[in-house]
C-alpha positions in Angstrom: 108.4 78.2 139.7 108.3 80.1 136.4 106.4 83.4 136.2 104.0 81.8 133.7 103.2 79.0 136.1 102.5 81.5 138.9 100.1 83.4 136.6 98.3 80.2 135.7 97.9 79.2 139.3 96.6 82.7 140.2 94.1 82.5 137.4 93.0 79.0 138.4 92.6 80.0 142.0 90.9 83.4 141.2 93.5 85.2 143.3 94.7 87.6 140.6 93.4 91.0 141.5 95.7 93.7 139.9 97.7 93.5 136.7 99.7 96.3 135.0 101.1 95.4 131.6 104.1 97.4 130.2 106.1 97.0 127.1 107.3 98.3 123.7 104.9 99.4 120.9 103.7 96.3 119.0 104.7 94.0 121.8 101.3 92.4 122.4 100.3 94.4 125.5 96.7 94.9 124.3 96.2 91.3 123.2 97.6 90.0 126.5 95.5 92.5 128.6 92.3 91.8 126.8 92.8 88.0 127.1 93.6 88.3 130.9 90.5 90.4 131.4 88.4 87.7 129.6 89.9 84.9 131.7 90.0 86.6 135.1 87.0 89.0 134.8 89.3 91.9 135.8 88.1 95.3 134.4 90.4 96.5 131.6 91.5 100.1 131.8 93.4 101.4 128.7 95.4 104.4 129.9 95.7 105.9 126.4 91.9 106.1 126.3 91.9 107.8 129.6 94.7 110.2 128.7 93.3 111.2 125.3 89.8 112.2 124.3 88.4 111.3 120.8 90.3 113.2 118.2 93.6 112.8 120.1 93.0 115.7 122.4 95.0 115.2 125.6 93.1 115.6 128.9 94.7 117.8 131.6 97.3 116.2 133.8 95.1 116.8 136.8 92.1 115.1 135.3 94.2 112.1 134.2 95.8 111.8 137.6 92.4 111.9 139.3 90.9 109.2 137.1 94.1 107.1 137.4 94.1 107.3 141.2 90.4 106.3 141.3 91.2 103.2 139.4 94.3 102.3 141.5 92.3 102.4 144.8 89.8 99.8 143.6 90.3 96.2 144.5 90.5 94.8 141.0 92.0 96.2 137.8 94.0 95.4 134.6 95.9 98.4 133.3 97.6 98.8 130.0 
């Protein structure tokens, strides 16, 4: 079974619970993640928006880690 087929089956069965999307800049991570969230209903968490405040100010490593851990312990998520 190809990975794409596994994903299609998981979406159809509603069994997809956690997704982490990684890749190079400009590789389509945001587009894929947004579409997966629309299809599956998984909440989308954009790590850049968690790590940086408006104006590009970086949050403390401790604050970022705390927020990130709170997301990871939930039952459903889509991280980019």
